[in-house]
N, CA, C and O of each residue as an XYZ file, in Angstrom:
468
protein
N       9.230     15.179     -1.935
C       9.091     14.489     -2.309
C      10.338     13.753     -2.324
O      11.371     14.328     -1.981
N      10.352     12.159     -2.800
C      11.008     11.140     -2.751
C      11.354     10.547     -4.383
O      10.524     10.049     -5.145
N      12.704     10.747     -4.633
C      13.201     10.128     -6.094
C      12.917      8.685     -6.281
O      13.557      7.769     -5.765
N      11.812      8.564     -7.131
C      11.449      6.910     -6.892
C      12.690      6.487     -7.949
O      12.149      5.486     -8.419
N      13.350      6.527     -8.303
C      14.288      6.120     -9.023
C      15.630      5.549     -8.006
O      16.532      4.754     -8.270
N      15.298      6.394     -6.636
C      16.588      6.155     -5.821
C      15.950      4.994     -4.829
O      16.554      4.298     -4.013
N      14.690      5.002     -5.119
C      13.959      3.545     -4.033
C      14.599      2.454     -4.459
O      15.022      2.243     -5.596
N      14.698      1.305     -2.886
C      15.279      0.044     -3.307
C      14.153     -0.388     -4.373
O      12.952     -0.133     -4.461
N      15.197     -1.277     -5.272
C      14.020     -2.434     -5.917
C      12.522     -2.904     -5.345
O      11.354     -2.629     -5.620
N      12.953     -3.442     -4.754
C      11.474     -3.968     -4.164
C      10.501     -3.181     -3.689
O       9.331     -3.329     -4.043
N      10.850     -2.358     -2.926
C       9.965     -0.780     -2.448
C       9.642     -0.219     -3.905
O       8.588      0.416     -3.928
N      10.400     -0.320     -5.295
C       9.938      0.416     -6.549
C       8.622     -0.473     -7.143
O       7.643     -0.101     -7.789
N       9.003     -1.741     -6.668
C       7.587     -2.751     -7.215
C       6.724     -2.621     -6.645
O       5.697     -2.427     -7.295
N       6.650     -2.639     -5.657
C       4.910     -2.574     -4.902
C       4.559     -1.194     -5.496
O       3.392     -0.845     -5.678
N       5.537     -0.493     -5.764
C       4.363      1.224     -6.154
C       3.796      0.869     -7.645
O       2.696      1.131     -8.130
N       5.097      0.073     -8.299
C       4.468      0.239     -9.462
C       3.136     -0.838     -9.822
O       2.188     -0.658    -10.587
N       3.454     -1.951     -8.999
C       2.210     -2.650     -8.790
C       0.961     -2.284     -7.836
O      -0.060     -2.968     -7.909
N       1.034     -1.426     -7.129
C       0.018     -0.645     -6.817
C      -0.479      0.399     -8.009
O      -1.605      0.188     -8.460
N       0.035      1.151     -8.376
C      -0.177      1.916     -9.223
C      -0.686      1.039    -10.572
O      -1.755      1.412    -11.056
N      -0.213      0.254    -11.016
C      -1.456     -0.880    -11.967
C      -2.339     -0.819    -11.370
O      -3.297     -0.207    -11.842
N      -2.427     -1.324    -10.265
C      -4.026     -2.091     -9.736
C      -5.321     -0.739     -9.921
O      -6.508     -0.853    -10.228
N      -4.490      0.534     -9.586
C      -5.226      1.462     -9.733
C      -5.746      1.877    -10.970
O      -6.882      2.308    -11.166
N      -4.697      1.696    -11.931
C      -4.978      2.169    -12.958
C      -6.204      1.259    -13.922
O      -7.161      1.738    -14.529
N      -5.757     -0.308    -13.802
C      -6.043     -1.224    -14.170
C      -7.429     -1.695    -14.061
O      -8.057     -2.266    -14.953
N      -8.066     -1.245    -12.260
C      -9.592     -1.662    -12.008
C     -10.143     -0.286    -12.204
O     -11.350     -0.353    -12.432
N      -9.506      1.419    -12.191
C      -9.920      2.257    -12.323
C     -10.722      2.788    -11.240
O     -11.852      3.272    -11.316
N      -9.862      2.605    -10.046
C     -10.307      2.924     -8.499
C      -9.026      4.196     -8.429
O      -8.040      4.482     -9.109
N      -9.869      4.872     -6.874
C      -9.544      6.317     -6.728
C      -7.607      5.631     -5.786
O      -6.616      6.331     -5.578
N      -7.748      4.503     -5.546
C      -6.340      4.210     -4.792
C      -5.969      2.607     -5.405
O      -6.854      1.992     -6.000
N      -4.883      2.124     -5.249
C      -4.144      1.112     -5.628
C      -3.106      1.202     -4.749
O      -2.361      2.168     -4.589
N      -3.079     -0.658     -3.755
C      -2.028     -0.533     -2.764
C      -1.130     -1.723     -3.253
O      -1.484     -2.528     -4.114
N      -0.043     -1.736     -2.663
C       0.266     -3.152     -2.509
C       1.049     -3.217     -1.240
O       1.378     -2.116     -0.800
N       1.493     -4.469     -0.419
C       1.913     -4.935      0.647
C       2.868     -5.622      0.387
O       2.472     -6.422     -0.461
N       4.090     -5.835      0.641
C       4.903     -7.224      1.026
C       5.252     -7.887      2.212
O       5.837     -7.195      3.046
N       5.084     -8.797      2.427
C       5.059     -9.637      3.176
C       6.430     -9.817      3.891
O       7.310     -9.006      3.603
N       6.740    -10.941      4.924
C       8.081    -11.247      5.514
C       9.315    -12.156      4.562
O      10.539    -12.282      4.560
N       7.835    -12.797      3.601
C       8.798    -13.811      2.917
C       9.259    -13.186      1.461
O      10.075    -13.705      0.700
N       8.532    -11.927      1.247
C       8.728    -11.086     -0.041
C       7.431    -11.301     -0.860
O       7.213    -10.437     -1.709
N       6.576    -12.259     -0.753
C       5.583    -11.791     -1.707
C       4.605    -10.522     -1.438
O       4.486    -10.006     -0.327
N       3.912    -10.085     -2.619
C       3.431     -9.108     -2.655
C       1.835     -9.713     -2.738
O       1.463    -10.821     -3.123
N       1.130     -8.695     -2.288
C      -0.581     -8.642     -2.203
C      -0.876     -7.275     -2.850
O      -0.342     -6.249     -2.429
N      -1.945     -7.289     -4.132
C      -2.083     -6.057     -4.575
C      -3.777     -5.796     -4.385
O      -4.572     -6.736     -4.353
N      -4.092     -4.688     -4.293
C      -5.690     -3.985     -3.906
C      -5.823     -2.697     -4.809
O      -5.017     -1.859     -5.213
N      -7.122     -2.887     -4.949
C      -7.771     -1.335     -5.043
C      -8.868     -1.394     -4.206
O      -9.388     -2.271     -3.517
N      -9.112     -0.077     -4.475
C     -10.353      0.123     -3.364
C     -11.735     -0.369     -3.563
O     -12.357     -0.230     -4.616
N     -12.256     -1.046     -2.321
C     -13.558     -1.264     -2.557
C     -14.451     -0.489     -2.109
O     -14.500      0.033     -0.995
N     -15.357     -0.378     -3.192
C     -16.737      0.845     -2.483
C     -18.055      0.096     -3.285
O     -18.704      0.280     -4.315
N     -18.024     -0.925     -2.073
C     -20.130     -1.582     -2.220
C     -21.129     -0.697     -1.340
O     -20.849      0.179     -0.522
N     -22.197     -1.113     -1.687
C     -22.874     -0.262     -0.893
C     -22.541     -1.223      1.128
O     -22.565     -0.885      2.311
N     -22.334     -2.210      0.470
C     -22.386     -2.902      2.315
C     -20.674     -3.354      2.427
O     -20.379     -4.105      3.357
N     -19.837     -3.006      1.710
C     -18.296     -3.025      2.280
C     -17.744     -1.715      1.268
O     -18.112     -1.418      0.132
N     -16.713     -1.065      2.161
C     -16.310      0.090      1.950
C     -15.123     -0.557      2.090
O     -15.232     -1.530      2.836
N     -13.684     -0.330      1.517
C     -12.584     -0.485      2.387
C     -11.292      0.474      1.502
O     -11.514      0.864      0.356
N     -10.442      0.662      1.953
C      -9.192      1.674      1.469
C      -8.443      0.738      0.236
O      -8.916     -0.398      0.265
N      -7.626      0.865     -0.611
C      -6.750      0.280     -1.289
C      -5.818     -0.944     -0.109
O      -5.739     -2.172     -0.064
N      -5.324      0.023      0.595
C      -4.434     -0.274      1.542
C      -5.200     -1.608      2.409
O      -5.180     -2.797      2.093
N      -5.919     -0.915      3.687
C      -6.447     -2.000      4.063
C      -6.760     -3.511      3.270
O      -6.366     -4.641      3.562
N      -7.456     -3.132      2.376
C      -7.571     -4.525      1.167
C      -6.749     -5.532      1.166
O      -6.973     -6.725      1.373
N      -5.173     -4.637      0.766
C      -3.943     -5.395      0.131
C      -3.509     -6.045      2.162
O      -3.101     -7.171      2.443
N      -3.701     -5.252      2.868
C      -3.155     -5.746      4.326
C      -4.425     -7.143      4.535
O      -3.987     -8.130      5.126
N      -5.895     -7.200      4.073
C      -6.654     -7.673      4.361
C      -6.173     -9.262      3.591
O      -5.979    -10.317      4.194
N      -6.069     -9.029      2.137
C      -5.281    -10.072      1.597
C      -4.304    -10.723      1.961
O      -4.442    -11.917      1.695
N      -3.099    -10.404      2.595
C      -2.395    -10.899      3.245
C      -2.211    -11.887      4.376
O      -1.586    -12.944      4.452
N      -3.079    -11.092      5.372
C      -3.454    -11.835      6.391
C      -4.188    -13.278      5.910
O      -3.950    -14.356      6.455
N      -5.156    -13.087      4.752
C      -6.147    -14.161      4.211
C      -5.293    -15.308      3.578
O      -5.754    -16.383      3.194
N      -3.768    -14.861      3.517
C      -2.986    -15.524      2.562
C      -2.017    -16.333      3.262
O      -1.066    -16.846      2.672
N      -2.276    -16.497      4.805
C      -1.100    -16.395      5.761
C       0.118    -15.549      6.164
O       0.965    -15.877      6.995
N       0.081    -14.433      5.466
C       1.319    -13.488      6.218
C       1.519    -13.252      7.511
O       0.768    -12.523      8.159
N       2.445    -13.787      7.957
C       2.786    -13.142      9.720
C       3.329    -11.914      9.824
O       3.725    -11.569     10.938
N       3.409    -11.367      9.146
C       4.238    -10.038      9.123
C       4.728     -8.786      7.706
O       5.244     -9.096      6.632
N       4.535     -8.060      7.951
C       4.967     -7.202      6.478
C       6.166     -6.551      6.773
O       6.702     -6.363      7.865
N       6.564     -6.186      5.474
C       8.344     -5.785      5.236
C       7.845     -4.199      4.771
O       8.376     -3.311      5.438
N       6.916     -3.759      3.736
C       6.523     -2.414      3.665
C       5.175     -2.358      2.452
O       4.790     -2.983      1.464
N       4.929     -1.594      2.987
C       3.432     -1.162      1.884
C       3.605     -0.100      0.940
O       4.695      0.450      1.098
N       3.088      0.262      0.244
C       2.951      1.269     -0.751
C       1.087      1.911     -1.066
O       0.316      1.104     -0.547
N       0.572      2.709     -1.528
C      -0.358      3.354     -1.743
C      -0.279      4.393     -3.066
O       0.449      5.384     -3.014
N      -0.931      4.144     -4.026
C      -0.827      5.319     -5.015
C      -2.369      5.857     -5.325
O      -3.294      5.193     -5.793
N      -2.373      7.419     -4.881
C      -3.703      8.313     -4.801
C      -3.067      9.475     -5.333
O      -1.863      9.616     -5.547
N      -4.067     10.365     -5.541
C      -4.400     11.915     -5.128
C      -4.418     12.195     -3.964
O      -4.268     13.413     -3.867
N      -4.558     11.559     -2.653
C      -4.460     12.026     -1.260
C      -3.169     12.651     -0.816
O      -2.087     12.198     -1.190
N      -3.253     13.475     -0.182
C      -2.025     14.106     -0.033
C      -1.361     13.632      1.388
O      -0.359     14.066      1.956
N      -2.199     12.666      1.736
C      -1.915     11.976      3.659
C      -2.301     10.596      3.400
O      -2.751     10.229      2.315
N      -2.195     10.146      3.992
C      -2.499      8.627      4.379
C      -3.337      8.909      5.497
O      -3.196      9.882      6.238
N      -4.555      7.686      5.637
C      -5.559      7.593      6.747
C      -4.918      7.237      7.717
O      -3.722      6.972      7.597
N      -5.519      7.153      8.822
C      -4.609      6.641      9.984
C      -5.174      5.263     10.031
O      -4.384      4.319     10.072
N      -6.430      5.053     10.030
C      -6.811      3.646      9.539
C      -5.986      2.908      8.680
O      -5.786      1.724      8.949
N      -5.525      3.367      7.787
C      -4.397      2.683      6.621
C      -3.232      2.141      7.299
O      -2.745      1.018      7.166
N      -2.809      3.211      8.136
C      -1.689      2.944      8.794
C      -1.669      1.802      9.866
O      -0.748      1.010     10.064
N      -3.084      1.891     10.631
C      -2.927      1.209     11.685
C      -2.752     -0.195     11.081
O      -1.876     -0.947     11.508
N      -3.729     -0.607      9.918
C      -3.699     -1.468      9.447
C      -2.397     -2.541      9.399
O      -2.284     -3.722      9.726
N      -1.444     -1.519      8.815
C      -0.285     -2.079      8.383
C       0.471     -2.055      9.506
O       1.590     -2.567      9.457
N       0.048     -1.521     10.593
C       1.148     -1.184     11.918
C       0.552     -2.838     12.798
O       1.319     -3.479     13.516
N      -0.690     -3.201     12.573
C      -1.575     -4.537     13.247
C      -0.351     -5.655     12.791
O       0.472     -6.257     13.480
N      -0.606     -5.653     11.350
C       0.493     -7.253     10.883
C       2.121     -6.657     10.904
O       3.025     -7.450     11.165
N       2.386     -5.403     10.651
C       3.803     -4.953     10.496
C       4.869     -4.510     11.642
O       6.078     -4.294     11.721
N       3.800     -4.499     12.427
C       4.191     -3.495     13.561
C       4.596     -1.710     13.182
O       4.679     -1.206     12.062
N       4.767     -1.134     14.333
C       4.538      0.427     14.019
C       5.830      0.816     13.099
O       5.706      1.880     12.492
N       6.984      0.144     12.921
C       8.194      0.762     12.186
C       7.566      0.643     10.789
O       7.433      1.759     10.288
N       7.170     -0.283     10.061
C       6.651     -0.178      8.466
C       6.886      0.625      7.868
O       6.511      1.676      8.388
N       7.386      0.759      6.891
C       7.132      2.180      6.000
C       6.159      1.627      5.177
O       5.961      0.476      4.789
N       5.384      3.071      4.924
C       4.277      3.028      4.167
C       4.577      4.329      3.097
O       4.627      5.494      3.492
N       4.772      3.909      1.632
C       5.269      4.723      0.749
C       3.821      5.375     -0.033
O       3.056      4.584     -0.584
N       3.521      6.879     -0.031
C       2.697      7.467     -0.594
C       2.975      7.903     -2.125
O       4.083      8.412     -2.297
N       2.396      7.821     -2.922
C       2.616      8.125     -4.480
C       1.737      8.544     -4.841
O       0.680      8.298     -4.261
N       1.767      9.237     -5.787
C       0.925     10.441     -6.906
C       0.544      9.182     -7.838
O       1.030      8.060     -7.700
N      -0.298      9.512     -8.703
C      -1.020      8.595     -9.742
C       0.196      8.272    -10.895
O       0.243      7.237    -11.560
N       1.052      9.262    -10.968
C       2.685      9.044    -11.976
C       3.431      8.210    -11.524
O       4.425      7.771    -12.102
N       2.870      7.761     -9.973
C       4.210      6.776     -9.514
C       5.137      7.498     -8.613
O       5.772      6.834     -7.794
N       5.311      8.983     -8.679
C       6.690      9.818     -7.627
C       5.963      9.674     -6.595
O       4.793      9.908     -6.293
N       7.073      9.148     -5.996
C       6.618      8.769     -4.029
C       6.695     10.007     -3.769
O       7.512     10.747     -4.318
N       5.658     10.472     -2.699
C       5.895     12.100     -2.216
C       6.172     11.951     -0.884
O       6.577     13.000     -0.382
N       6.074     10.726      0.110
C       6.486     10.637      0.869
C       6.371      9.480      1.857
O       5.251      9.030      2.096
N       7.311      9.036      2.370
C       7.505      7.894      3.072
C       7.266      7.911      5.159
O       8.037      8.321      6.027
N       6.170      7.410      5.247
C       5.970      7.632      6.927
C       6.375      5.888      7.360
O       6.761      4.970      6.637
N       6.102      5.936      8.792
C       6.181      4.781      9.263
C       4.429      4.197      9.856
O       3.616      4.937     10.410
N       4.279      3.154      9.633
C       2.842      2.568     10.208
C       2.487      3.282     11.571
O       1.448      3.937     11.490
N       3.058      3.307     12.709
C       3.243      3.418     13.807
C       3.023      5.226     14.191
O       3.170      5.635     15.343
């Protein structure tokens, strides 16, 4: 487990944003990504009959649609114990394999940090 209070303030911010998206929308996951300019994109799980996207893939898609060229970091708030490979791949596609991805529980405590690649 990672002490969330020891996180960089910008990383703590994306964890807080991801946690807020999850709670506000009542979805299983919330995610936030930060692009190369410091802008953040926040999303929740999308679960429609014709479209299913994790919160992280939705946040990456929002960043791309808004013109982001790269990612600095990503965060997911979920009850899951691990990140799906498809989520890490989406982050890697935009940010590169070394992009850090933080996984936090619903309480906001970061459980692990992994790289996208």
